[in-house]
C-alpha positions as CSV (number, residue, x, y, z in Angstrom):
1,M,0.8,-4.5,-46.9
2,N,4.4,-4.7,-47.8
3,A,7.3,-4.1,-45.5
4,K,8.1,-0.7,-46.8
5,T,4.5,0.5,-46.1
6,K,4.6,-1.0,-42.6
7,G,7.9,0.8,-41.9
8,Y,6.5,4.2,-43.0
9,T,3.3,3.6,-41.0
10,L,5.3,2.8,-37.9
11,I,7.4,5.9,-38.3
12,I,4.3,8.1,-38.6
13,V,2.7,6.5,-35.6
14,L,5.8,7.1,-33.5
15,L,6.0,10.7,-34.7
16,C,2.3,11.3,-33.8
17,A,2.8,9.8,-30.3
18,F,5.9,12.0,-29.8
19,A,4.0,15.1,-30.9
20,L,1.1,14.3,-28.6
21,T,3.5,13.8,-25.7
22,I,5.2,17.2,-26.4
23,Y,1.9,18.9,-26.8
24,G,0.7,17.6,-23.4
25,A,3.9,18.5,-21.6
26,Y,3.9,22.1,-22.9
27,S,0.2,22.9,-23.1
28,P,-0.6,25.8,-20.8
29,A,-2.1,25.0,-17.5
30,R,-5.1,26.8,-16.1
31,K,-3.8,30.0,-14.5
32,A,-4.8,30.7,-10.9
33,N,-5.7,34.3,-10.2
34,K,-7.6,34.0,-6.9
35,Q,-6.8,32.1,-3.7
36,Q,-8.7,31.0,-0.6
37,I,-7.1,30.0,2.6
38,V,-9.2,28.0,5.1
39,C,-7.9,27.8,8.6
40,I,-9.4,25.2,11.0
41,K,-9.1,24.9,14.8
42,F,-10.4,21.6,16.1
43,K,-12.2,21.2,19.4
44,N,-10.2,19.9,22.3
45,G,-10.1,16.1,22.5
46,V,-10.7,15.5,18.8
47,E,-8.9,12.3,17.9
48,S,-6.1,12.3,15.3
49,K,-8.0,9.8,13.2
50,A,-10.9,12.4,12.9
51,V,-8.3,15.1,11.9
52,E,-6.8,12.8,9.2
53,H,-10.3,12.0,8.0
54,H,-11.0,15.7,7.7
55,M,-7.7,16.3,5.8
56,Y,-8.4,13.5,3.4
57,G,-11.9,14.6,2.8
58,F,-10.9,18.2,2.1
59,A,-8.2,17.0,-0.3
60,T,-10.7,14.9,-2.3
61,L,-12.7,18.0,-3.1
62,K,-10.1,18.9,-5.7
63,H,-11.1,15.9,-7.7
64,E,-14.8,16.5,-7.2
65,I,-15.0,20.3,-7.9
66,P,-13.6,21.4,-11.3
67,Q,-13.3,25.0,-10.3
68,I,-10.3,24.2,-8.0
69,V,-7.1,24.8,-9.9
70,G,-4.7,23.9,-7.1
71,Y,-4.8,22.6,-3.6
72,T,-2.3,22.1,-0.7
73,S,-2.7,21.7,3.0
74,G,-0.8,21.2,6.2
75,R,-0.6,21.6,9.9
76,T,0.2,25.0,11.3
77,I,3.7,25.7,12.7
78,S,3.8,27.8,15.8
79,P,6.8,30.2,16.1
80,G,8.8,29.7,19.3
81,Q,6.6,28.8,22.3
82,A,3.5,30.5,20.8
83,I,0.2,28.7,20.7
84,S,-1.4,28.6,17.3
85,D,-4.9,29.9,16.8
86,Y,-5.5,27.2,14.2
87,D,-4.5,23.6,13.7
88,V,-4.6,23.1,10.0
89,V,-4.6,25.2,6.8
90,H,-6.1,24.4,3.4
91,Y,-4.8,26.5,0.5
92,L,-6.9,26.6,-2.7
93,T,-6.5,28.4,-5.9
94,F,-9.1,29.4,-8.5
95,Q,-9.3,31.3,-11.8
96,S,-12.0,33.8,-10.7
97,E,-14.2,34.9,-7.8
98,E,-17.1,33.2,-9.6
99,D,-15.2,29.9,-9.3
100,I,-14.7,30.5,-5.5
101,K,-18.5,31.0,-5.2
102,A,-19.2,27.9,-7.3
103,F,-16.8,26.0,-4.9
104,E,-18.5,27.3,-1.8
105,N,-22.0,26.5,-3.2
106,S,-21.1,23.1,-4.5
107,D,-22.9,20.1,-3.0
108,A,-19.6,18.3,-2.3
109,Y,-18.2,21.2,-0.3
110,K,-21.5,21.7,1.6
111,E,-21.6,18.0,2.4
112,F,-18.0,18.2,3.6
113,V,-18.8,21.1,5.9
114,A,-21.9,19.4,7.3
115,T,-19.9,16.2,8.0
116,N,-17.0,17.9,9.7
117,K,-18.2,21.1,11.4
118,G,-19.0,19.1,14.6
119,I,-15.3,18.7,15.3
120,W,-14.3,22.4,14.5
121,E,-14.0,24.9,17.2
122,K,-13.5,27.8,14.8
123,T,-12.7,28.5,11.2
124,L,-11.2,31.4,9.3
125,I,-11.6,31.9,5.5
126,V,-9.5,34.5,3.6
127,N,-10.0,35.1,-0.1
128,A,-7.4,37.1,-2.0
129,D,-5.9,38.0,-5.4
130,I,-2.7,36.2,-6.5
131,R,0.0,38.6,-7.7
132,H,2.1,37.2,-10.5
């Protein structure tokens, strides 16, 4: 292979790499149309280590259940001196109601619930549409 051919090959390879990078950056992401909000109140006396384990476990479900488009979570914020009814909130997004049902029926989610429900005092789950 002569130097001219090597030069053209290098240019083509660089252009292909650039094109793939641009395609990846601008390819459309899955659009979320449904949301599920999961509120959890922990039992009195539950250690912070158990709460952190719960939070980490729920967050890992995003990587185990392909129907989840997006996931965020956090501790609740009480306005003023009010006492919050729930301690943490998990916010999930999905493409369809069928995806929510698939999530709820998945082995990974059922195992998470079975492992953690002993430290929960109560839960609230709200499903809703997402307005764009």
